[in-house]
N, C-alpha and C positions, 0 to 999 in steps of 0.2 A: 379338575377344570383348570386349564392353562390359558391365561390371558396375557397377551403381549401389550404393554403400554409403551407408547413412543412420543417423543417430542422433537419434531424437526424445526429447529430454530433458524436464525439468520446465518449461522456459520457452522453449526454442529447438529448432529442428530444424537439424541440420547434415548435409551430404551432399557426396559427391564421386564422380566417375566414374573407374573403372579401365579404361583403354583399352590393350589388349595389354600388360598388366603395368605400365603407367605410371599412377601416381596423379595425377589432375588436381587443379585448384585447389579448396580447401575453400570451400563455400558455406554460408551460414547465414541464418536468418530467424526471427522470432518465431513461436511455434506458431500463433498466430491469423492470421498473414499467409500463408495458403495460396497466395495469388496469386504470391508469389515463386517457390515451387516449381512452380506451374503454368506460369509463363513459361519457366522453365529446362527443364522437360520438353518443352514445345512446340518448342523449338529444338534439342533434343538428338537425335542419331542413335539408331537402334534400340538399345534396351537388351536384352541377352540374359538378364540376371539382375539381380534386385534383392534385396539382403539387408542386414539391419541390426538395430538394437535399438530398442525403443519402451517407455519408461517413462511415457509420457503417457496411458496408459489404453487400454482396448479400443475406445472410440469413435474415438480417433485412429488406431488400427490399421485400422479400417474405412475411415476417410477416406483413408489412404494407398492402401489396396487400390482404392478407387473412382477415385482420381486416376490411378493407373497403368493401370487398365483403360480409363479414358476416352481415353487417348492410345495404346492398343493395346500397352502394355508388359506383360511378364509379372507375375504377382502377387508381392507381396513375401514374402520368407522372413524370419522373425523369430528371431534368435539368443536363446536362453534360457540362464540359468545352469545349469550341470551339475556333476557330480562331478569330471570331468576334461575338458580340451579343450586341444589343441595343446601338450601336454607340461606343462600346469599343473594342479595338483590343488587343488580348492576347499577352503578351510579352515573353512567354516561347517558347524556341526553339521547344519543343514538347507540344503544347497547352493542350493535354489531361493529362499531368503530373501536371498541376495546379489543386489543390483540387477544387471540384465542389462548395463547400461552400465558398472558397476564391474567386472564380470567381464571384459568385453571390454578394459577399460583395463588390468587387471593382466596379462592375456595379452599384450597389445601391449607393455607395459613390459618384461616378461621377455624377449620376443623382440628388442626393440630393443637390449637390453643384451647380446645374444649368447647367450641361453639358458644362462647359467652364473653370472651375478652376482646378488647380492641387490639387489632393486629396490623402490622405492615409487612407486605411482601416486597422484598428488595431483590432484584435480579441484576447481576453484574455480568454482562456479556458484551456482544457487539454494541448493544444499547444498554444504558443503565436506567432501570425503571423502579419506581417506588409507588406502591398502591396501598391505600388504607381501607380497612373494613372495621366498622365499629362493633361494639358488643352485641348489637341487635342483628348483625349480619348485613348491614347496609354498606355497600362500597361507596366511600365518600370522595373518590377521585384519585388521580395519580399524576405522575410526571414522568417525562422521558428526557434523557440527556445522552450524549455520546458516552460509550464505555471507555475505559482506559486505553484499550488497544486501538479504538477508533481515533481517540485524541492523538495518540502517538503517531498513527498512520497519517493523520491530517497534517501534523507538524512536519513530518518527514517528506510528505508528498507535495506540500504547498509552500515550502520554503526552500531557499537555495543555501544560504549560509549555514543555517542550523543543520540541515540534512548533510551538508558537506562535512561539518565538524563532527557530526554524530557517526559518520561512516567508520567502520573498523579500520579501514586503510586510509583514512583521511589524513590531512596534513598534521604532523605531530611536532609540537614545539618542545624544546628541551625543558624538562621538569626543573622546578626550583630545587636547590639543595635542601635536604631534609631539615637542616638546622635553621632555615629561614621560613619554614612553613609552620602554621598553627593548625591544630586539628580542625577538620571540617565539622560544622555544627549540623547534626541531623535534624530534619530529613534532607538537608541540602547536599549537593554532590560536588566533586572536583573535576568532573568531565561532562561533556555535553550529553552523551548518551544516557548516563545515569541521571543527569539533571532532568532530562525529558521524562524518563520513566518515573522518577520521584514526583515530578510535577503532576503527571497524569493520575497517578495513584492517590496522591494527596488531594487533588481536586475531586476525585470520585468520593473518597472518604469524607471530605469536608461537606460535600453536597448532602450525603446521607445523614451525617450528624446534624447539620443545620436544619434539614427538613424534619427529622424526628423531633428535635427540640422545639421547632415551631408548632408541630402538630400537638405536642404535649401541652404547650401553653394554650393552644386553641381549645383543646378538649378537656384539659384538667386531669388527664391520665396519660401515662406513658404507654405507647403501644408495645406489644410483644413483637419483636422484630425477627423475621425469618429471612435469611439471606441465601441466595442460590446463584447459579450461573458459573461459567468458566473462570471468571475473574474473582469470584468470591473469596477464595483462599488467600489471595494476596492483598485484597482490600480490607477484609475483616480485621486483621491484626492492627490496622491503622485507626479503626473506629474507637471513639471515646466511650460510646454507649454499648450496652450489652446487646448481643444478637445471637440467634440460634442458627447454626449452619444446617441446611437441608438441601443437599444436592439434587434429591429426587422430588423436590417440591411440586413441580409441574406435573410429574407423573402421578403423584398422590392426588392432585386436583382432578386430573383426568379420571382416576379411579372413582373418586367421590361423585363426580358428575355422571359418569356412565354406570354407577351403581355396581362397581366391581369391589367386593369386600376385601379389605386388607386387615389382618389382625393388628390390633393396636400396637403391640410390641414388635411387629415385623419390621 
């Protein structure tokens, strides 16, 4: 039994194949790079089922349907946020307002921790999201902020002086002689581009740490933190608290909701 799991997010699509209960390697491509998915589908054995989440819009859902139909695979099934799924209860007043990818992420986090521990699902992508599920499987809410790349893009796109100084070919002033400079104190930087990047990453890490600390005080227990998303690898080393990387977190949540068995050690 071959099952294609997919996660079409705000800027990328991620996918993997579950073959006889084993989760294969995670694949990823930009949303507008449909050829990467086409090439993968062309060399993949028959898929018996395709299931995933898509927050990229109805047009992209139609595109996925067309691509699977073109290579004679079954039509995709789309997981949607619901009141309950796989032992987890949605904490939103209107469950459908919780992003489908976030819903899959919290379900996966709770299951990865053994279905009895308080967990946080943290996603660092175009948006930075944090969601909490308690030990009883109740989603206790979440928050959304701009991801580091969006922060950087906003600064460069909505300022003049900062963007000009951050440009690779921007006006360069003569550097101070080495003997008059003192070492830069990290995480600060000595040029505009690196200062912006450091600021955005530090802001993201600081938000995560502060939120986890506040949740720990409120609940009296520190959540197990699972971190995923395209920016997770660069933000995670800046965190003061422990976290578990799980690039395929949303796909695992899709599998749990759609009852696609994955071996525990897969």
